[in-house]
Backbone as JSON, one array per atom type, in Angstrom:
{
  "sequence": "MNWNTPKNQKLIKALLSLGNKQEAENFLRDLMTENEITEFSKRLYVAQRLSENIPYSQIEKETGFSSTTVARVSKWLNTGMGGYKKVLNKINHHSSPLLMKG",
  "N": [[-18.18, -0.97, 1.05], [-18.48, -4.06, 2.36], [-17.19, -5.33, 5.17], [-17.74, -7.28, 6.76], [-18.45, -9.71, 5.8], [-18.17, -13.33, 5.78], [-16.05, -14.27, 4.21], [-14.39, -11.95, 3.71], [-13.87, -11.33, 6.39], [-12.2, -13.6, 6.92], [-10.0, -13.06, 5.26], [-8.92, -10.79, 6.43], [-8.34, -11.8, 8.93], [-6.46, -13.7, 8.15], [-4.39, -11.93, 7.18], [-3.75, -10.7, 9.55], [-2.6, -12.75, 10.96], [-0.08, -13.22, 10.05], [3.22, -13.55, 10.88], [5.79, -12.69, 10.27], [8.24, -11.17, 7.99], [8.87, -13.08, 5.91], [6.65, -14.81, 5.99], [4.7, -13.09, 5.24], [5.6, -12.36, 2.67], [5.42, -14.93, 1.34], [2.75, -15.41, 1.57], [1.45, -13.3, 0.32], [2.49, -13.69, -2.27], [1.27, -16.14, -3.0], [-1.34, -15.41, -3.02], [-1.65, -13.27, -4.86], [-0.91, -12.26, -8.23], [2.27, -11.62, -9.69], [2.15, -9.12, -11.07], [0.05, -7.99, -9.76], [1.02, -7.64, -7.23], [3.12, -5.87, -7.68], [1.73, -3.67, -8.67], [0.17, -2.95, -6.29], [2.23, -2.36, -4.52], [3.39, -0.15, -5.84], [1.34, 1.61, -5.59], [1.27, 2.03, -2.75], [3.81, 3.26, -2.6], [3.25, 5.58, -4.05], [1.43, 6.87, -2.36], [3.19, 7.28, -0.22], [5.01, 9.1, -1.4], [3.31, 11.2, -1.97], [2.56, 11.99, 0.53], [4.96, 13.11, 1.23], [4.79, 15.39, -0.07], [5.46, 15.5, -2.9], [5.38, 16.48, -6.13], [2.64, 15.63, -8.35], [3.32, 15.2, -11.08], [5.98, 14.4, -10.91], [5.82, 12.03, -9.44], [4.22, 10.54, -11.21], [6.12, 10.24, -13.33], [8.08, 8.6, -11.91], [6.66, 6.35, -11.29], [5.19, 5.52, -13.52], [2.42, 5.55, -13.41], [-0.81, 6.88, -14.28], [-2.03, 10.25, -14.18], [-4.58, 10.11, -13.24], [-4.64, 7.84, -11.58], [-2.75, 8.51, -9.61], [-4.07, 10.59, -8.57], [-6.27, 9.34, -7.48], [-5.13, 7.72, -5.56], [-4.3, 9.79, -3.97], [-6.66, 10.84, -3.18], [-7.64, 8.75, -1.52], [-5.65, 8.7, 0.3], [-5.99, 11.1, 1.62], [-8.8, 11.4, 2.3], [-9.76, 8.92, 2.7], [-10.15, 5.89, 4.6], [-8.18, 6.14, 6.38], [-6.18, 4.23, 6.27], [-3.78, 4.22, 4.61], [-2.33, 6.36, 5.77], [-2.04, 5.29, 8.4], [-0.5, 3.03, 8.05], [1.78, 4.08, 6.56], [2.73, 5.71, 8.71], [3.41, 3.76, 10.56], [5.4, 2.32, 9.17], [7.29, 4.35, 8.76], [8.02, 5.04, 11.37], [8.69, 2.58, 12.64], [10.46, 1.13, 11.34], [13.18, 0.4, 9.31], [14.55, 3.02, 7.22], [15.22, 2.18, 4.71], [13.3, 0.3, 3.85], [11.25, 1.89, 2.68], [12.42, 2.88, 0.31], [12.35, 3.27, -3.17]],
  "CA": [[-17.45, -2.11, 1.27], [-18.86, -4.8, 3.61], [-16.0, -6.13, 5.68], [-18.27, -8.32, 7.75], [-18.85, -11.01, 5.17], [-17.2, -14.33, 6.24], [-14.81, -14.34, 3.33], [-13.68, -10.76, 4.01], [-13.29, -11.49, 7.69], [-11.22, -14.53, 6.83], [-8.88, -12.44, 4.73], [-8.42, -9.87, 7.62], [-7.7, -12.72, 9.95], [-5.24, -14.3, 7.55], [-3.31, -10.93, 7.21], [-3.26, -10.41, 10.92], [-1.88, -13.85, 11.5], [1.26, -13.27, 9.58], [4.11, -13.26, 11.94], [7.05, -12.07, 9.85], [8.38, -10.8, 6.54], [8.85, -14.2, 5.05], [5.3, -15.32, 5.94], [3.88, -12.12, 4.47], [5.98, -12.55, 1.22], [4.8, -16.14, 0.83], [1.21, -15.38, 1.5], [1.1, -12.39, -0.74], [2.84, -14.31, -3.69], [0.33, -17.15, -3.27], [-2.61, -14.71, -3.08], [-1.77, -12.36, -5.91], [-0.05, -12.34, -9.36], [3.42, -10.68, -9.65], [1.79, -7.85, -11.52], [-0.79, -7.31, -8.75], [1.91, -7.2, -6.15], [3.79, -4.65, -8.17], [0.64, -2.63, -8.67], [-0.11, -2.46, -4.95], [3.42, -1.82, -4.04], [3.47, 1.11, -6.39], [0.29, 2.58, -4.94], [1.79, 2.45, -1.42], [4.93, 4.19, -2.91], [2.63, 6.8, -4.45], [0.93, 7.37, -1.12], [4.41, 7.79, 0.53], [5.59, 10.25, -2.1], [2.33, 12.24, -1.83], [2.74, 12.39, 1.9], [6.17, 13.97, 1.28], [4.45, 16.6, -0.92], [6.13, 15.43, -4.13], [4.37, 16.76, -7.2], [2.06, 14.52, -9.09], [4.15, 15.04, -12.32], [7.21, 13.64, -10.66], [5.32, 10.66, -9.04], [3.92, 9.88, -12.5], [7.35, 9.84, -13.96], [8.66, 7.69, -11.11], [5.81, 5.1, -11.23], [4.59, 5.22, -14.75], [1.05, 5.69, -13.21], [-1.46, 8.05, -14.88], [-2.46, 11.28, -13.25], [-5.85, 9.67, -12.52], [-4.32, 6.9, -10.48], [-2.11, 9.27, -8.52], [-5.24, 11.51, -7.89], [-7.13, 8.38, -6.76], [-4.41, 7.42, -4.32], [-4.32, 10.98, -3.16], [-7.99, 10.99, -2.48], [-7.74, 7.79, -0.52], [-4.74, 9.09, 1.42], [-6.46, 12.25, 2.33], [-10.14, 11.3, 2.7], [-10.14, 7.63, 2.88], [-10.43, 5.47, 6.01], [-6.89, 6.24, 7.26], [-5.3, 2.95, 6.1], [-2.48, 4.62, 4.07], [-1.72, 7.1, 6.76], [-1.6, 4.41, 9.5], [0.65, 2.16, 7.48], [3.0, 4.92, 6.4], [3.25, 6.14, 10.04], [4.09, 2.6, 11.19], [6.61, 2.11, 8.46], [8.34, 5.44, 9.0], [8.43, 5.15, 12.76], [9.03, 1.37, 13.31], [11.22, 0.27, 10.33], [14.43, 1.01, 8.71], [14.18, 3.88, 6.08], [15.39, 1.45, 3.5], [12.03, -0.33, 3.47], [10.54, 2.71, 1.9], [13.0, 3.31, -0.9], [11.99, 2.55, -4.41]],
  "C": [[-17.98, -2.94, 2.51], [-17.79, -5.73, 4.09], [-16.49, -7.3, 6.5], [-18.78, -9.65, 7.12], [-17.86, -12.1, 5.74], [-15.98, -14.35, 5.46], [-13.92, -13.14, 3.58], [-13.01, -10.85, 5.44], [-12.09, -12.5, 7.74], [-9.93, -13.92, 6.26], [-8.15, -11.57, 5.8], [-7.65, -10.75, 8.58], [-6.37, -13.3, 9.39], [-4.03, -13.19, 7.57], [-2.75, -10.66, 8.58], [-2.47, -11.63, 11.45], [-0.5, -14.07, 11.0], [2.3, -12.8, 10.65], [5.43, -12.64, 11.58], [7.08, -11.79, 8.42], [8.22, -11.94, 5.65], [7.42, -14.8, 4.92], [4.47, -14.39, 5.03], [4.33, -12.29, 2.93], [5.33, -13.76, 0.66], [3.34, -16.1, 0.65], [0.76, -14.49, 0.42], [1.39, -12.99, -2.17], [1.87, -15.34, -3.98], [-1.04, -16.5, -3.61], [-2.69, -13.88, -4.41], [-0.72, -12.74, -6.99], [1.25, -11.38, -9.01], [2.98, -9.27, -10.09], [0.89, -7.17, -10.4], [0.09, -6.85, -7.52], [2.65, -5.98, -6.5], [2.82, -3.49, -8.16], [0.39, -2.02, -7.29], [1.11, -1.85, -4.29], [3.65, -0.36, -4.61], [2.51, 2.1, -5.82], [0.7, 3.02, -3.61], [3.06, 3.48, -1.56], [4.37, 5.55, -3.27], [2.14, 7.59, -3.21], [2.15, 8.03, -0.32], [4.94, 9.1, -0.12], [4.58, 11.53, -1.89], [2.44, 12.82, -0.41], [3.96, 13.19, 2.13], [6.01, 15.25, 0.33], [5.21, 16.64, -2.22], [5.02, 15.61, -5.14], [3.85, 15.63, -8.06], [2.87, 14.16, -10.43], [5.44, 14.11, -12.04], [6.81, 12.14, -10.15], [4.93, 9.89, -10.24], [5.14, 9.36, -13.21], [8.04, 8.65, -13.25], [7.89, 6.22, -11.24], [5.27, 4.55, -12.52], [2.99, 5.2, -14.61], [0.51, 6.92, -13.98], [-1.79, 9.08, -13.77], [-3.76, 10.88, -12.51], [-5.58, 8.7, -11.43], [-3.63, 7.58, -9.38], [-3.19, 10.08, -7.84], [-6.04, 10.58, -6.95], [-6.38, 7.97, -5.51], [-4.36, 8.53, -3.32], [-5.63, 11.17, -2.4], [-8.18, 10.0, -1.36], [-6.81, 8.11, 0.69], [-5.35, 10.17, 2.19], [-7.95, 12.17, 2.88], [-10.67, 9.97, 2.73], [-10.38, 7.18, 4.4], [-9.13, 5.52, 6.86], [-5.87, 5.16, 7.11], [-3.93, 3.41, 5.69], [-1.71, 5.32, 5.19], [-1.16, 6.24, 7.94], [-0.36, 3.61, 9.08], [1.92, 2.98, 7.34], [3.64, 5.35, 7.78], [4.0, 4.94, 10.72], [5.35, 2.35, 10.5], [7.68, 3.07, 8.84], [8.8, 5.42, 10.37], [8.94, 3.82, 13.46], [9.95, 0.52, 12.37], [12.42, 1.02, 9.8], [13.86, 1.93, 7.47], [14.35, 3.22, 4.81], [14.19, 0.68, 2.97], [11.17, 0.54, 2.57], [11.18, 3.18, 0.57], [12.6, 2.49, -2.0], [11.07, 1.59, -4.25]]
}
């Protein structure tokens, strides 16, 4: 993945410019379809559940994802670039626990 293209850098700058929850919601809704938002939200939820050592089978039931998708998120969680872990750490330590429910 080449993050240094002008378009990719513009996306990163756009994300970093968001100042609050409402701005993030508005931008993400304009950027993605409802299905894409749901998909990415579920992937983050899978990463959270994996970090809690919840079995794949339970995560599959909770999300409707295939074992392949759960395994892919697990791979990125454990051997990716640390993005999931960093976000989960920030959410768990700087936000209400209610934000990570369901």
